[in-house]
C-alpha positions in Angstrom: -15.8 -1.0 24.7 -15.1 -1.9 21.1 -12.9 0.1 18.8 -14.9 3.2 17.6 -15.9 3.7 14.0 -13.3 5.5 11.9 -15.5 8.7 11.7 -15.3 9.0 15.5 -11.5 9.7 15.2 -11.8 12.6 12.9 -12.6 15.4 15.4 -10.2 14.2 18.1 -7.4 13.8 15.5 -8.0 17.3 14.1 -8.1 18.8 17.6 -4.9 17.1 18.5 -3.3 18.6 15.4 -4.4 22.2 16.3 -0.9 23.0 17.7 0.5 22.7 14.1 3.0 20.0 15.2 3.9 17.4 12.5 3.4 14.0 14.1 3.9 10.4 13.1 0.7 8.3 12.8 1.8 6.2 15.8 2.2 9.3 17.9 -1.2 10.6 16.9 -2.8 7.3 17.6 -1.3 7.2 21.1 -2.6 10.7 21.9 -6.1 10.1 20.5 -6.4 6.7 22.3 -5.7 8.4 25.6 -8.1 11.2 24.9 -10.9 8.8 23.9 -10.1 6.3 26.7 -9.5 3.4 24.3 -8.3 0.5 26.3 -5.0 -1.3 25.6 -7.0 -4.4 24.7 -9.0 -2.5 22.1 -5.9 -0.8 20.7 -4.3 -4.2 20.3 -7.3 -6.1 18.8 -6.2 -7.5 15.4 -8.0 -7.9 12.2 -9.4 -11.4 11.6 -8.0 -11.3 8.1 -4.5 -10.0 9.1 -3.2 -10.7 12.5 -0.2 -8.3 11.8 -2.5 -5.3 11.8 -4.8 -3.9 14.4 -8.4 -2.7 13.9 -7.5 0.6 15.6 -4.7 1.3 13.2 -6.9 0.5 10.2 -9.8 2.7 11.2 -7.4 5.5 12.3 -5.8 5.5 8.9 -9.2 5.8 7.2 -9.9 8.8 9.3 -6.7 10.3 8.1 -7.5 9.5 4.5 -10.9 11.3 4.6 -9.6 14.3 6.5 -6.8 14.6 3.9 -9.2 14.3 1.0 -11.1 17.2 2.5 -7.9 19.2 2.8 -8.1 19.5 6.7 -4.8 17.7 7.2 -1.8 17.0 5.0 0.9 14.3 4.8 4.1 16.2 4.1 6.2 13.1 4.5 5.4 9.4 4.5 3.7 8.4 7.7 3.5 12.0 9.0 0.5 14.3 9.4 0.0 18.0 10.1 -3.0 20.3 10.2 -3.7 22.7 7.3 -5.0 26.3 7.3 -8.4 24.9 6.4 -8.3 22.5 9.3 -7.5 25.3 11.7 -10.4 27.3 10.3 -12.8 24.3 10.8 -11.7 24.1 14.5 -12.6 27.8 15.0 -16.2 26.8 14.1 -16.1 24.5 17.2 -17.9 21.6 15.4 -19.5 19.0 17.7 -18.7 16.2 15.2 -16.8 15.7 12.0 -17.9 12.9 9.7 -18.3 12.3 6.0 -21.4 14.4 5.9 -19.5 17.3 7.5 -16.6 16.9 5.0 -19.0 17.1 2.1 -19.0 20.9 2.3 -15.5 20.8 0.7 -15.3 20.6 -3.1 -12.2 18.3 -3.0 -14.0 15.8 -0.8 -17.1 15.9 -3.0 -14.9 15.3 -6.1 -13.3 12.4 -4.4 -16.5 10.8 -3.3 -18.1 11.5 -6.7 -15.7 9.0 -8.2 -17.4 6.3 -6.3 -20.5 6.7 -8.6 -18.4 5.9 -11.7 -18.0 2.2 -12.7 -14.3 1.1 -12.3 -12.5 0.7 -15.6 -11.4 -2.9 -15.3 -12.7 -4.6 -12.2 -15.2 -7.1 -13.6 -16.6 -5.6 -16.8 -20.0 -5.1 -15.2 -21.8 -2.0 -13.9 -21.6 -1.7 -10.1 -24.8 -2.2 -8.1 -26.8 0.8 -7.0 -25.4 2.1 -3.7 -27.9 1.1 -1.0 -27.8 1.1 2.8 -25.6 -1.6 4.3 -28.7 -3.2 5.9 -30.3 -4.0 2.5 -27.2 -5.5 0.9 -26.3 -9.2 0.8 -22.9 -10.1 2.3 -21.2 -10.5 -1.1 -22.6 -7.1 -2.2 -21.1 -5.5 0.8 -17.8 -7.1 0.0 -18.0 -5.9 -3.6 -18.8 -2.3 -2.4 -15.9 -2.4 0.1 -13.6 -3.6 -2.6 -14.6 -0.8 -5.0 -14.2 1.8 -2.3 -10.7 0.5 -1.5 -9.8 0.5 -5.1 -11.1 4.0 -5.8 -9.2 5.4 -2.8 -6.0 3.7 -3.9 -6.5 5.1 -7.4 -6.9 8.6 -6.1 -3.8 8.3 -3.8 -1.8 6.9 -6.7 -2.7 9.8 -9.0 -1.6 12.2 -6.3 1.8 10.4 -6.0 2.1 10.4 -9.8 1.5 14.1 -10.0 4.2 14.7 -7.4 6.8 12.9 -9.6 9.4 14.8 -11.6 8.7 15.1 -15.4 11.5 12.6 -16.0 10.2 10.3 -13.4 6.8 10.4 -15.0 8.2 9.5 -18.4 9.9 6.5 -16.9 6.7 5.5 -15.1 4.6 5.4 -18.2 7.2 3.4 -20.1 7.3 0.9 -17.3 3.5 0.7 -17.3 3.4 0.0 -21.0 6.0 -2.8 -20.6 4.0 -4.3 -17.8 0.9 -4.2 -20.1 2.8 -6.4 -22.5 4.1 -3.9 -25.0 7.6 -4.8 -26.2 7.0 -8.4 -25.2 7.1 -7.3 -21.6 10.9 -6.8 -21.8 12.2 -3.6 -20.3 15.3 -3.6 -22.5 13.0 -3.0 -25.5 11.9 0.4 -24.0 13.8 3.7 -24.0 12.9 7.0 -22.4 14.0 9.6 -24.9 12.4 12.8 -23.5 14.9 15.7 -23.9 15.4 18.9 -25.8 14.9 18.4 -29.5 12.9 15.1 -29.0 10.1 16.5 -31.3 7.5 15.7 -28.6 8.5 12.1 -28.2 9.3 11.0 -24.6 9.7 7.3 -25.1 9.8 4.5 -27.7 9.1 0.8 -27.3 10.3 -1.8 -29.8 7.5 -4.3 -30.3 9.8 -6.8 -31.9 13.5 -7.7 -31.5 14.5 -6.1 -34.7 12.8 -2.8 -33.9 10.7 -2.9 -37.1 7.5 -2.1 -35.2 7.7 0.9 -32.8 5.3 2.5 -30.4 6.0 6.1 -29.6 5.0 7.6 -26.3 4.3 11.2 -25.1 4.1 11.7 -21.3 2.7 15.0 -20.0 2.8 15.4 -16.2 0.1 18.0 -16.0 -2.7 18.6 -13.6 -4.6 20.8 -16.0 -6.2 19.8 -19.3 -4.5 18.8 -22.5 -6.0 20.5 -25.5 -6.1 19.5 -29.2 -3.0 21.5 -30.0 -0.8 19.1 -28.0 -2.4 16.1 -29.8 -1.8 17.7 -33.2 1.8 18.3 -32.4 2.2 14.7 -31.2 0.6 13.4 -34.4 2.9 15.6 -36.4 5.9 14.1 -34.7 4.6 10.6 -35.4 4.1 11.4 -39.1 7.6 12.8 -39.4 9.0 9.6 -38.0 6.7 7.6 -40.3 5.2 6.0 -37.3 1.8 4.2 -37.3 0.9 4.3 -33.7 1.5 6.3 -30.5 0.3 6.6 -26.9 -0.3 10.0 -25.3 -0.5 9.7 -21.5 -1.2 12.6 -19.1 -1.6 12.9 -15.4 -4.3 15.5 -16.1 -7.3 15.3 -18.4 -8.1 15.8 -22.1 -10.5 18.4 -23.4 -13.3 17.2 -25.8 -11.3 18.8 -28.6 -8.2 16.8 -27.7 -10.2 13.5 -27.6 -11.7 14.3 -31.0 -8.3 15.1 -32.4 -7.0 11.8 -31.2 -9.9 9.9 -32.8 -9.5 11.9 -36.1 -5.8 11.5 -36.4 -4.4 9.9 -39.5 -2.3 7.6 -37.4 -3.5 5.4 -34.5 -3.3 7.4 -31.3 -4.4 6.2 -27.8 -5.1 8.8 -25.2 -4.8 7.9 -21.5 -5.8 10.5 -18.8 -4.8 10.5 -15.1 -7.8 8.5 -13.9 -7.3 5.7 -16.4 -3.5 5.8 -15.8 -4.2 5.1 -12.1 -6.6 2.3 -12.9 -4.0 0.7 -15.3 -1.3 0.9 -12.7 -3.5 -1.0 -10.3 -4.5 -3.6 -12.9 -0.9 -4.3 -13.9 0.7 -3.9 -10.5 2.8 -0.9 -11.2 3.6 1.2 -8.1 1.3 -1.0 -5.9 1.7 -4.0 -3.7 -0.8 -6.6 -2.4 -1.8 -5.9 1.2 -4.5 -8.5 1.9 -6.0 -11.4 0.0 -9.6 -12.7 0.6 -10.8 -16.0 -0.9 -14.5 -16.4 -0.8 -15.5 -20.0 -1.0 -18.8 -21.7 -1.8 -20.3 -25.2 -1.7 -19.0 -27.4 -4.5 -22.3 -29.0 -5.6 -20.5 -31.3 -8.1 -18.5 -32.9 -5.2 -21.6 -33.8 -3.3 -23.4 -34.9 -6.5 -20.5 -37.4 -7.2 -20.9 -38.8 -3.7 -24.5 -39.8 -4.5 -23.5 -41.8 -7.6 
């Protein structure tokens, strides 16, 4: 038999977790493989694109991802999983199958999958194609859809990790991101995290030139809730007291319409970045992420063959 699809692992994994024991992914994989009679050969089959990783591990991790997005399991520590109260409640219903359609009953899962309908901020600058069934898509369209899903899942996971950081850690993160984006000439020694009591709402400052004549002031709010116009007004006031001309307000949460309007109407240049955009920027500028796999899609070089005919 071949390795089952990732959705086939959801119910066996949740059933295994019913005892409330926190397990490593490797331990859970071993138990589920035995319960589903997955052969050693299938467990050890590797990905064509990455001989260091098995198909079973990859699909099992996707099952974990979706169960976690629905709030049925949790990852209290890196590489560890445990059932949640919601997961226990689901098992009392004795479902015959758990798949993405089943998980859609949970608001958190619907919010996660809803992000897939939004065009990514900086992938290719074009609107994504309409989601169609796999059978109707050309191979390059399927690849594009898979890439977008991987990116959106990564962005969602990144935002969760960002929101678990300390306020001080969040301040350092946003300054590192701005340096990676080229502010301060890309030099970390031109940035300073200043957030402390009496900082007048300024958490960081970046010197755009060596002499420090052009400064960018930063406010970093590690919030999960919304930022209102009052916070933007206070930030603008701090900028004006420092005779600054530009500032960046970054939050791990969201901005209300009033906050967005306050930023646009400010007498100084203010850029607002919410949690979703923050995660996208971290991916684009390789902050807090690492390359896992690289695919190079090749095509016929028509010019090469045209030159042979000359």
